C-alpha positions, 0 to 999 in steps of 0.5 A, a space after each residue: 495516678 488519677 487526677 482529682 475532678 476540679 469542680 466550681 462552687 457553682 458545681 459543688 452548690 448544685 451537687 448540694 442542692 441535689 443531695 438536700 432534696 433527694 436524701 434530705 430529712 424529708 426523703 428520709 421517712 418517705 421513699 420514692 415509691 411512698 410519694 405520689 406522681 405530684 410529689 416527685 414531679 415537684 422534687 425533679 422540677 425543684 433540682 431540674 437545673 442542677 441535673 444539667 449542671 451535673 451532666 456538665 459535671 459527668 462529662 468532664 470524667 474521662 472514659 466514662 463520663 459522656 456515658 453517664 451524661 448520656 444516661 441522665 439526660 435520657 433519664 430527664 427527657 422520660 421526667 421531662 415528658 412526664 413532669 411538664 413544667 
């Protein structure tokens, strides 16, 4: 039987903020393709810290979590180059 991943309130809040930013009402009408690079960078910078928390959460998942975390880290490194703070 699979063990349920126990998230802290900090983890849950970070996931909620990511969801609100990328899937909130403002994103329903506009897909990522419709946003200009400035808007995409603004959204990325708004959730960057929460994505770092997401990486910690992913690393807690047995078997594939570390690989998923590495993929997110790679994508963040690209975004950091494209969207400098």
